A tleap script that builds the chain and sets N, CA, C and O, in Angstrom:
source leaprc.protein.ff14SB
mol = sequence {
  NMET ILE ASP SER GLN SER VAL THR ALA ASP
  ALA VAL VAL GLY ALA ASP SER ARG GLY PHE
  ASP VAL GLY LYS LEU VAL ASN GLY ARG LYS
  ARG HIE ASP VAL VAL ASP THR LEU GLY LEU
  LEU LEU GLY VAL MET VAL THR ALA ALA ASP
  GLY GLY ASP ARG THR ALA ALA LEU VAL LEU
  LEU GLU GLN VAL ALA GLU ALA HIE HIE ARG
  LEU ALA LEU CALA
}
set mol.1.N position { 0.024 -9.705 7.971 }
set mol.1.CA position { -0.850 -9.736 6.831 }
set mol.1.C position { -0.598 -8.478 6.006 }
set mol.1.O position { -0.435 -7.387 6.551 }
set mol.2.N position { -0.571 -8.641 4.722 }
set mol.2.CA position { -0.378 -7.532 3.795 }
set mol.2.C position { -1.677 -7.358 3.014 }
set mol.2.O position { -2.266 -8.333 2.547 }
set mol.3.N position { -2.120 -6.097 2.873 }
set mol.3.CA position { -3.362 -5.832 2.168 }
set mol.3.C position { -3.226 -4.524 1.409 }
set mol.3.O position { -2.379 -3.692 1.736 }
set mol.4.N position { -4.062 -4.345 0.396 }
set mol.4.CA position { -4.112 -3.077 -0.326 }
set mol.4.C position { -5.568 -2.731 -0.603 }
set mol.4.O position { -6.431 -3.603 -0.707 }
set mol.5.N position { -5.811 -1.418 -0.719 }
set mol.5.CA position { -7.163 -0.933 -0.958 }
set mol.5.C position { -7.080 0.255 -1.896 }
set mol.5.O position { -6.327 1.196 -1.642 }
set mol.6.N position { -7.846 0.223 -2.978 }
set mol.6.CA position { -7.910 1.342 -3.906 }
set mol.6.C position { -9.005 2.294 -3.458 }
set mol.6.O position { -10.122 1.873 -3.159 }
set mol.7.N position { -8.675 3.586 -3.412 }
set mol.7.CA position { -9.643 4.597 -2.996 }
set mol.7.C position { -9.658 5.713 -4.024 }
set mol.7.O position { -8.631 6.030 -4.625 }
set mol.8.N position { -10.814 6.302 -4.220 }
set mol.8.CA position { -10.981 7.396 -5.155 }
set mol.8.C position { -10.317 8.649 -4.594 }
set mol.8.O position { -10.503 8.982 -3.424 }
set mol.9.N position { -9.548 9.337 -5.422 }
set mol.9.CA position { -8.873 10.560 -5.003 }
set mol.9.C position { -9.758 11.764 -5.308 }
set mol.9.O position { -10.497 11.778 -6.292 }
set mol.10.N position { -9.669 12.758 -4.458 }
set mol.10.CA position { -10.427 13.987 -4.630 }
set mol.10.C position { -9.853 14.788 -5.801 }
set mol.10.O position { -8.741 14.511 -6.253 }
set mol.11.N position { -10.589 15.759 -6.287 }
set mol.11.CA position { -10.159 16.560 -7.429 }
set mol.11.C position { -8.927 17.408 -7.102 }
set mol.11.O position { -8.185 17.783 -8.010 }
set mol.12.N position { -8.699 17.715 -5.827 }
set mol.12.CA position { -7.548 18.547 -5.456 }
set mol.12.C position { -6.243 17.754 -5.424 }
set mol.12.O position { -5.169 18.345 -5.315 }
set mol.13.N position { -6.319 16.425 -5.516 }
set mol.13.CA position { -5.123 15.581 -5.536 }
set mol.13.C position { -4.495 15.683 -6.914 }
set mol.13.O position { -5.176 15.544 -7.930 }
set mol.14.N position { -3.199 15.927 -6.941 }
set mol.14.CA position { -2.491 16.091 -8.212 }
set mol.14.C position { -2.559 14.852 -9.080 }
set mol.14.O position { -2.596 13.731 -8.572 }
set mol.15.N position { -2.577 15.051 -10.381 }
set mol.15.CA position { -2.681 13.936 -11.330 }
set mol.15.C position { -1.437 13.057 -11.312 }
set mol.15.O position { -1.503 11.893 -11.706 }
set mol.16.N position { -0.299 13.596 -10.860 }
set mol.16.CA position { 0.925 12.808 -10.837 }
set mol.16.C position { 0.919 11.747 -9.738 }
set mol.16.O position { 1.692 10.791 -9.806 }
set mol.17.N position { 0.060 11.895 -8.726 }
set mol.17.CA position { -0.008 10.902 -7.648 }
set mol.17.C position { -1.266 10.045 -7.730 }
set mol.17.O position { -1.559 9.284 -6.807 }
set mol.18.N position { -2.010 10.163 -8.826 }
set mol.18.CA position { -3.202 9.341 -9.030 }
set mol.18.C position { -2.966 8.368 -10.176 }
set mol.18.O position { -2.077 8.570 -11.004 }
set mol.19.N position { -3.765 7.318 -10.214 }
set mol.19.CA position { -3.711 6.357 -11.302 }
set mol.19.C position { -5.039 5.644 -11.407 }
set mol.19.O position { -5.903 5.804 -10.545 }
set mol.20.N position { -5.212 4.855 -12.459 }
set mol.20.CA position { -6.475 4.150 -12.678 }
set mol.20.C position { -6.281 2.664 -12.426 }
set mol.20.O position { -5.502 2.009 -13.119 }
set mol.21.N position { -6.987 2.128 -11.434 }
set mol.21.CA position { -6.962 0.700 -11.120 }
set mol.21.C position { -7.989 0.010 -12.015 }
set mol.21.O position { -9.195 0.158 -11.820 }
set mol.22.N position { -7.501 -0.738 -12.987 }
set mol.22.CA position { -8.377 -1.371 -13.976 }
set mol.22.C position { -9.265 -2.433 -13.337 }
set mol.22.O position { -10.422 -2.588 -13.729 }
set mol.23.N position { -8.742 -3.160 -12.364 }
set mol.23.CA position { -9.518 -4.227 -11.733 }
set mol.23.C position { -10.720 -3.727 -10.966 }
set mol.23.O position { -11.760 -4.386 -10.953 }
set mol.24.N position { -10.603 -2.569 -10.322 }
set mol.24.CA position { -11.696 -2.032 -9.511 }
set mol.24.C position { -12.360 -0.819 -10.137 }
set mol.24.O position { -13.327 -0.287 -9.593 }
set mol.25.N position { -11.843 -0.378 -11.281 }
set mol.25.CA position { -12.374 0.784 -11.996 }
set mol.25.C position { -12.379 2.024 -11.103 }
set mol.25.O position { -13.377 2.739 -11.020 }
set mol.26.N position { -11.241 2.268 -10.434 }
set mol.26.CA position { -11.100 3.398 -9.523 }
set mol.26.C position { -9.965 4.290 -10.004 }
set mol.26.O position { -8.872 3.808 -10.301 }
set mol.27.N position { -10.225 5.595 -10.080 }
set mol.27.CA position { -9.202 6.566 -10.409 }
set mol.27.C position { -8.787 7.238 -9.106 }
set mol.27.O position { -9.530 8.050 -8.556 }
set mol.28.N position { -7.608 6.899 -8.618 }
set mol.28.CA position { -7.186 7.478 -7.349 }
set mol.28.C position { -5.876 6.908 -6.865 }
set mol.28.O position { -4.918 6.786 -7.629 }
set mol.29.N position { -5.837 6.557 -5.589 }
set mol.29.CA position { -4.637 6.054 -4.939 }
set mol.29.C position { -4.890 4.669 -4.359 }
set mol.29.O position { -6.029 4.217 -4.247 }
set mol.30.N position { -3.791 4.011 -3.996 }
set mol.30.CA position { -3.881 2.687 -3.397 }
set mol.30.C position { -3.113 2.704 -2.080 }
set mol.30.O position { -1.959 3.130 -2.035 }
set mol.31.N position { -3.762 2.233 -0.994 }
set mol.31.CA position { -3.114 2.133 0.312 }
set mol.31.C position { -2.652 0.705 0.506 }
set mol.31.O position { -3.420 -0.236 0.303 }
set mol.32.N position { -1.392 0.540 0.901 }
set mol.32.CA position { -0.828 -0.766 1.200 }
set mol.32.C position { -0.504 -0.765 2.687 }
set mol.32.O position { 0.108 0.184 3.178 }
set mol.33.N position { -0.899 -1.805 3.415 }
set mol.33.CA position { -0.603 -1.852 4.834 }
set mol.33.C position { -0.163 -3.246 5.253 }
set mol.33.O position { -0.526 -4.248 4.637 }
set mol.34.N position { 0.635 -3.279 6.324 }
set mol.34.CA position { 1.120 -4.521 6.920 }
set mol.34.C position { 0.716 -4.493 8.384 }
set mol.34.O position { 0.984 -3.520 9.088 }
set mol.35.N position { 0.068 -5.567 8.845 }
set mol.35.CA position { -0.330 -5.680 10.245 }
set mol.35.C position { 0.203 -6.987 10.815 }
set mol.35.O position { 0.506 -7.917 10.068 }
set mol.36.N position { 0.319 -7.056 12.148 }
set mol.36.CA position { 0.759 -8.294 12.785 }
set mol.36.C position { -0.446 -9.168 13.102 }
set mol.36.O position { -1.563 -8.856 12.691 }
set mol.37.N position { -0.230 -10.259 13.829 }
set mol.37.CA position { -1.309 -11.208 14.108 }
set mol.37.C position { -2.376 -10.634 15.026 }
set mol.37.O position { -3.489 -11.156 15.075 }
set mol.38.N position { -2.059 -9.574 15.753 }
set mol.38.CA position { -3.047 -8.914 16.612 }
set mol.38.C position { -3.795 -7.806 15.879 }
set mol.38.O position { -4.728 -7.218 16.425 }
set mol.39.N position { -3.389 -7.522 14.652 }
set mol.39.CA position { -4.020 -6.469 13.877 }
set mol.39.C position { -3.386 -5.112 14.081 }
set mol.39.O position { -3.921 -4.104 13.620 }
set mol.40.N position { -2.239 -5.068 14.772 }
set mol.40.CA position { -1.547 -3.806 14.993 }
set mol.40.C position { -0.777 -3.406 13.740 }
set mol.40.O position { -0.118 -4.235 13.113 }
set mol.41.N position { -0.867 -2.145 13.387 }
set mol.41.CA position { -0.276 -1.629 12.168 }
set mol.41.C position { 1.243 -1.582 12.274 }
set mol.41.O position { 1.784 -1.004 13.217 }
set mol.42.N position { 1.932 -2.187 11.311 }
set mol.42.CA position { 3.388 -2.180 11.273 }
set mol.42.C position { 3.938 -1.232 10.221 }
set mol.42.O position { 5.023 -0.680 10.402 }
set mol.43.N position { 3.217 -1.031 9.127 }
set mol.43.CA position { 3.681 -0.154 8.065 }
set mol.43.C position { 2.585 0.197 7.089 }
set mol.43.O position { 1.652 -0.579 6.885 }
set mol.44.N position { 2.698 1.387 6.476 }
set mol.44.CA position { 1.721 1.879 5.505 }
set mol.44.C position { 2.467 2.567 4.378 }
set mol.44.O position { 3.480 3.230 4.602 }
set mol.45.N position { 1.960 2.404 3.163 }
set mol.45.CA position { 2.523 3.088 2.007 }
set mol.45.C position { 1.378 3.443 1.067 }
set mol.45.O position { 0.463 2.642 0.877 }
set mol.46.N position { 1.422 4.641 0.474 }
set mol.46.CA position { 0.395 5.093 -0.467 }
set mol.46.C position { 1.045 5.264 -1.824 }
set mol.46.O position { 2.074 5.927 -1.950 }
set mol.47.N position { 0.434 4.657 -2.855 }
set mol.47.CA position { 0.932 4.756 -4.220 }
set mol.47.C position { -0.215 5.129 -5.144 }
set mol.47.O position { -1.371 5.177 -4.724 }
set mol.48.N position { 0.108 5.392 -6.400 }
set mol.48.CA position { -0.936 5.599 -7.402 }
set mol.48.C position { -1.677 4.280 -7.601 }
set mol.48.O position { -1.084 3.210 -7.467 }
set mol.49.N position { -2.953 4.349 -7.914 }
set mol.49.CA position { -3.782 3.146 -8.010 }
set mol.49.C position { -3.369 2.232 -9.152 }
set mol.49.O position { -3.707 1.049 -9.133 }
set mol.50.N position { -2.650 2.742 -10.143 }
set mol.50.CA position { -2.263 1.892 -11.266 }
set mol.50.C position { -0.999 1.076 -10.983 }
set mol.50.O position { -0.593 0.261 -11.811 }
set mol.51.N position { -0.382 1.287 -9.834 }
set mol.51.CA position { 0.817 0.531 -9.475 }
set mol.51.C position { 0.487 -0.901 -9.106 }
set mol.51.O position { -0.629 -1.199 -8.679 }
set mol.52.N position { 1.453 -1.783 -9.271 }
set mol.52.CA position { 1.246 -3.185 -8.959 }
set mol.52.C position { 1.392 -3.466 -7.472 }
set mol.52.O position { 2.181 -2.818 -6.784 }
set mol.53.N position { 0.631 -4.429 -6.981 }
set mol.53.CA position { 0.687 -4.806 -5.573 }
set mol.53.C position { 2.006 -5.488 -5.234 }
set mol.53.O position { 2.528 -5.308 -4.134 }
set mol.54.N position { 2.542 -6.255 -6.147 }
set mol.54.CA position { 3.762 -7.022 -5.870 }
set mol.54.C position { 4.949 -6.105 -5.612 }
set mol.54.O position { 5.685 -6.313 -4.648 }
set mol.55.N position { 5.153 -5.094 -6.453 }
set mol.55.CA position { 6.293 -4.202 -6.274 }
set mol.55.C position { 6.147 -3.350 -5.018 }
set mol.55.O position { 7.124 -3.117 -4.307 }
set mol.56.N position { 4.941 -2.889 -4.746 }
set mol.56.CA position { 4.709 -2.094 -3.536 }
set mol.56.C position { 4.903 -2.942 -2.283 }
set mol.56.O position { 5.430 -2.455 -1.283 }
set mol.57.N position { 4.485 -4.202 -2.326 }
set mol.57.CA position { 4.641 -5.083 -1.159 }
set mol.57.C position { 6.107 -5.334 -0.853 }
set mol.57.O position { 6.484 -5.384 0.318 }
set mol.58.N position { 6.945 -5.495 -1.871 }
set mol.58.CA position { 8.370 -5.711 -1.646 }
set mol.58.C position { 9.014 -4.511 -0.969 }
set mol.58.O position { 9.792 -4.669 -0.028 }
set mol.59.N position { 8.693 -3.313 -1.442 }
set mol.59.CA position { 9.249 -2.096 -0.848 }
set mol.59.C position { 8.750 -1.939 0.586 }
set mol.59.O position { 9.530 -1.621 1.483 }
set mol.60.N position { 7.468 -2.158 0.803 }
set mol.60.CA position { 6.890 -2.005 2.139 }
set mol.60.C position { 7.450 -3.037 3.115 }
set mol.60.O position { 7.723 -2.702 4.267 }
set mol.61.N position { 7.625 -4.271 2.683 }
set mol.61.CA position { 8.185 -5.290 3.569 }
set mol.61.C position { 9.635 -4.982 3.937 }
set mol.61.O position { 10.057 -5.263 5.059 }
set mol.62.N position { 10.399 -4.411 3.014 }
set mol.62.CA position { 11.770 -4.006 3.338 }
set mol.62.C position { 11.769 -2.917 4.408 }
set mol.62.O position { 12.586 -2.955 5.328 }
set mol.63.N position { 10.865 -1.951 4.297 }
set mol.63.CA position { 10.774 -0.882 5.285 }
set mol.63.C position { 10.350 -1.423 6.651 }
set mol.63.O position { 10.874 -0.994 7.679 }
set mol.64.N position { 9.410 -2.356 6.663 }
set mol.64.CA position { 8.941 -2.938 7.923 }
set mol.64.C position { 10.048 -3.772 8.561 }
set mol.64.O position { 10.217 -3.743 9.780 }
set mol.65.N position { 10.798 -4.510 7.758 }
set mol.65.CA position { 11.884 -5.337 8.286 }
set mol.65.C position { 12.981 -4.478 8.910 }
set mol.65.O position { 13.577 -4.871 9.912 }
set mol.66.N position { 13.255 -3.309 8.328 }
set mol.66.CA position { 14.253 -2.409 8.895 }
set mol.66.C position { 13.776 -1.805 10.210 }
set mol.66.O position { 14.569 -1.616 11.132 }
set mol.67.N position { 12.493 -1.502 10.299 }
set mol.67.CA position { 11.951 -0.861 11.502 }
set mol.67.C position { 11.694 -1.851 12.631 }
set mol.67.O position { 11.799 -1.495 13.804 }
set mol.68.N position { 11.357 -3.093 12.284 }
set mol.68.CA position { 11.008 -4.105 13.289 }
set mol.68.C position { 11.975 -5.279 13.127 }
set mol.68.O position { 11.722 -6.198 12.348 }
set mol.69.N position { 13.062 -5.241 13.855 }
set mol.69.CA position { 14.123 -6.238 13.705 }
set mol.69.C position { 13.708 -7.627 14.182 }
set mol.69.O position { 14.339 -8.610 13.794 }
set mol.70.N position { 12.683 -7.738 14.999 }
set mol.70.CA position { 12.254 -9.029 15.521 }
set mol.70.C position { 11.273 -9.745 14.598 }
set mol.70.O position { 10.821 -10.846 14.915 }
set mol.71.N position { 10.940 -9.144 13.475 }
set mol.71.CA position { 10.040 -9.759 12.510 }
set mol.71.C position { 10.672 -11.038 11.978 }
set mol.71.O position { 11.773 -11.016 11.428 }
set mol.72.N position { 9.959 -12.162 12.146 }
set mol.72.CA position { 10.548 -13.450 11.782 }
set mol.72.C position { 9.906 -14.095 10.574 }
set mol.72.O position { 10.577 -14.834 9.854 }
set mol.73.N position { 8.647 -13.846 10.329 }
set mol.73.CA position { 7.941 -14.539 9.252 }
set mol.73.C position { 7.058 -13.554 8.523 }
set mol.73.O position { 6.306 -12.806 9.148 }
set mol.74.N position { 7.143 -13.549 7.192 }
set mol.74.CA position { 6.299 -12.677 6.395 }
set mol.74.C position { 5.651 -13.489 5.300 }
set mol.74.O position { 4.889 -12.947 4.499 }
savepdb mol mol.pdb
quit
């Protein structure tokens, strides 16, 4: 399962790694994660909140596929 969550960034987080998620009205970062059917974490990636889920999911799935060679279905 692939999921993402927008979270508010603290003031000490640099502006270059933050973004504004228009859908959730959050200024911060977005966590993308991939888990297996048991809920075990396979991969995590953090991006600016204004980034798209589709592009981040493609990059994250490539990283997970390289690390877990037995992955058969995504």
